[in-house]
C-alpha positions in Angstrom: 21.4 12.1 5.7 23.2 9.5 3.7 22.1 8.5 0.2 20.8 5.1 1.5 18.8 6.8 4.3 17.4 9.2 1.7 16.3 6.4 -0.5 14.8 4.5 2.4 12.9 7.7 3.4 11.5 8.0 -0.1 10.3 4.4 -0.1 8.7 4.9 3.4 7.0 8.1 2.2 5.5 6.3 -0.8 4.5 3.2 1.2 2.6 5.5 3.6 0.6 6.9 0.6 0.1 3.4 -0.9 -1.3 2.2 2.4 -3.7 5.1 2.6 -4.9 4.3 -0.9 -5.5 0.7 0.2 -7.4 2.0 3.2 -9.7 3.9 0.9 -10.2 0.8 -1.4 -11.0 -1.4 1.7 -13.7 1.0 2.7 -15.3 1.6 -0.7 -18.5 -0.3 -1.3 -18.0 -0.3 -5.1 -14.9 -2.4 -4.9 -15.4 -6.1 -5.1 -15.2 -7.9 -1.7 -12.1 -9.8 -2.7 -10.4 -6.5 -3.6 -11.5 -4.9 -0.4 -10.2 -7.9 1.6 -6.8 -7.8 -0.1 -6.6 -4.0 0.6 -7.5 -4.6 4.3 -4.7 -7.2 4.5 -2.2 -4.7 3.1 -3.4 -2.0 5.6 -3.0 -4.5 8.5 0.6 -5.4 7.5 1.4 -1.7 7.1 0.0 -0.9 10.6 2.0 -3.8 12.0 5.2 -2.3 10.6 4.4 1.3 11.5 6.0 1.2 15.0 9.4 0.3 13.4 9.2 2.9 10.7 12.7 3.9 9.7 14.3 1.8 12.4 13.4 -1.8 11.3 15.8 -4.7 11.4 16.7 -6.4 8.1 13.6 -8.7 8.3 11.3 -5.8 8.9 13.0 -3.8 6.1 12.5 -6.7 3.7 8.8 -7.0 4.8 8.3 -3.3 4.1 9.9 -3.6 0.7 7.9 -6.7 -0.2 4.7 -4.9 1.0 5.6 -1.9 -1.2 5.9 -4.2 -4.3 2.7 -6.2 -3.5 0.6 -3.0 -3.2 2.1 -1.6 -6.4 1.1 -4.8 -8.2 -2.3 -4.7 -6.7 -3.3 -1.2 -7.7 -3.7 -1.8 -11.4 -6.7 -4.1 -10.5 -8.6 -0.9 -9.8 -8.1 0.3 -13.4 -9.4 -3.0 -14.6 -12.8 -2.5 -12.9 -15.4 -1.9 -15.7 -16.7 1.7 -15.6 -18.3 4.0 -18.1 -18.7 7.8 -18.3 -21.4 9.4 -16.2 -24.5 10.5 -18.2 -24.8 14.3 -18.3 
């Protein structure tokens, strides 16, 4: 496997995990509806790209990289949700 293929494989592996996180956010009732909708959108895009995983043309590759960046920028919103420690 070439260095480029190895880097692409790493990005695909991480994108798979990010999409799964989005799937969990989309289905969690504590997440605000706008956040859940955005997460659902990311999951739909990921699922659309899934059939070309590792074999995409340049446009699909760019779409995958863009999706990776969009999800990475989205996830900090979860940290910004106001929470407090559980009472024991």
